[in-house]
C-alpha positions as CSV (number, residue, x, y, z in Angstrom):
1,M,0.0,-0.1,0.1
2,Y,1.3,3.4,-0.9
3,T,1.9,6.0,1.8
4,F,1.0,9.6,0.8
5,Y,3.1,12.4,1.7
6,F,0.7,13.9,4.1
7,E,0.6,10.8,6.1
8,K,4.2,11.2,6.8
9,L,3.9,14.7,8.3
10,D,4.1,14.9,12.1
11,V,1.3,17.4,12.2
12,W,-1.1,15.1,10.4
13,Q,0.0,12.2,12.6
14,N,-0.5,14.3,15.7
15,G,-3.9,15.5,14.3
16,R,-5.0,11.9,13.7
17,K,-4.2,11.0,17.4
18,F,-6.0,14.1,18.5
19,V,-9.2,13.2,16.6
20,N,-9.2,9.8,18.5
21,D,-8.7,11.6,21.7
22,I,-11.6,14.0,21.1
23,Y,-13.9,11.1,20.1
24,T,-13.0,9.4,23.3
25,V,-13.6,12.4,25.5
26,T,-16.8,13.4,23.8
27,D,-18.3,10.1,24.2
28,T,-18.9,11.1,27.7
29,F,-20.6,14.3,26.9
30,P,-24.4,14.6,27.6
31,V,-26.6,13.0,25.0
32,K,-28.5,16.3,24.7
33,E,-25.1,17.7,23.3
34,Q,-24.9,15.2,20.4
35,F,-25.9,17.9,17.9
36,G,-24.2,20.8,19.8
37,I,-20.7,21.0,21.1
38,T,-20.0,17.2,20.6
39,S,-20.8,17.5,16.9
40,Q,-18.9,20.8,16.5
41,I,-15.7,19.8,18.3
42,R,-15.5,16.5,16.4
43,R,-16.0,18.2,13.0
44,A,-13.3,20.7,13.8
45,S,-10.9,18.0,14.8
46,L,-11.6,16.1,11.6
47,S,-11.2,19.4,9.6
48,I,-7.6,19.5,10.7
49,T,-6.5,16.3,9.1
50,A,-8.9,16.6,6.3
51,N,-7.5,19.9,5.3
52,I,-3.9,18.9,5.6
53,S,-4.5,15.9,3.4
54,E,-6.5,17.9,0.8
55,G,-4.0,20.7,0.8
56,F,-1.1,18.4,0.0
57,S,-3.0,17.2,-3.0
58,R,-2.7,20.7,-4.5
59,Q,0.2,21.7,-6.8
60,S,1.2,25.1,-5.6
61,N,2.4,26.1,-2.2
62,K,-0.1,28.9,-2.3
63,E,-3.0,26.4,-2.6
64,K,-1.4,24.1,0.0
65,S,-1.0,27.1,2.4
66,R,-4.7,27.9,2.0
67,F,-5.8,24.6,3.3
68,I,-3.2,24.7,6.2
69,N,-4.7,28.1,7.2
70,M,-8.0,26.5,7.4
71,A,-6.6,23.5,9.5
72,Y,-5.1,26.3,11.7
73,S,-8.5,28.1,12.1
74,S,-10.1,24.8,13.1
75,S,-7.4,24.4,15.8
76,W,-8.6,27.7,17.3
77,E,-12.2,26.7,17.0
78,I,-11.3,23.7,19.1
79,I,-9.7,25.7,21.8
80,N,-13.0,27.6,22.0
81,F,-14.9,24.4,22.4
82,L,-12.5,23.0,25.0
83,I,-12.9,26.2,27.1
84,L,-16.7,26.0,26.8
85,S,-16.7,22.2,27.6
86,K,-14.6,22.9,30.7
87,D,-17.0,25.7,31.8
88,L,-20.0,23.4,31.3
89,K,-18.2,20.7,33.2
90,F,-18.2,18.3,30.4
91,I,-14.5,17.7,30.9
92,N,-12.4,18.0,34.0
93,E,-9.3,20.1,34.5
94,N,-6.9,17.4,33.7
95,Q,-8.6,16.5,30.3
96,Y,-8.8,20.3,29.6
97,I,-5.0,20.7,30.2
98,K,-4.1,17.6,28.2
99,L,-6.3,18.4,25.1
100,R,-5.5,22.2,25.2
101,S,-1.7,21.4,25.4
102,D,-2.1,18.9,22.4
103,I,-4.1,21.4,20.3
104,E,-1.8,24.2,21.1
105,Y,1.1,22.1,19.9
106,I,-0.7,21.1,16.7
107,S,-1.6,24.8,16.1
108,N,2.0,25.7,16.4
109,Q,2.9,23.0,13.9
110,L,0.3,24.2,11.5
111,N,1.6,27.8,11.9
112,S,5.1,26.8,11.1
113,L,4.1,24.8,8.2
114,Y,2.0,27.6,6.9
115,K,5.0,30.0,7.3
116,K,7.3,27.5,5.4
117,L,4.9,27.1,2.6
118,T,4.3,30.9,2.1
119,K,8.0,31.6,2.4
120,D,8.8,28.9,-0.2
121,E,6.0,30.4,-2.5
122,N,7.4,33.9,-2.1
123,T,11.0,32.8,-3.0
124,Q,9.7,30.9,-6.1
125,N,8.2,34.2,-7.6
């Protein structure tokens, strides 16, 4: 089986693990939140890996960076939902700290990748 380039990226691998962690944690959320925070935070976490993979199917760094930027935006959306989940007592302090730390790390990786892609694009012009 062929391994695509995006699968080799640390940020995609970290995002993939993060999706699993989010699904595990949100399984304990109230059933009434199934179409609220549970759905939103899951979709945002899925968006990170989906946008990385879709971005790396594009030919130019400009197009790649646009998808990486969307993944980065999703990471901030997740931070918002983690804060709200903690406020609503859907997650405890330890879960919050772990997930917040993980998504901040992924966010930093995405930001670095975005900067590299846009720098490379600017040097090619």
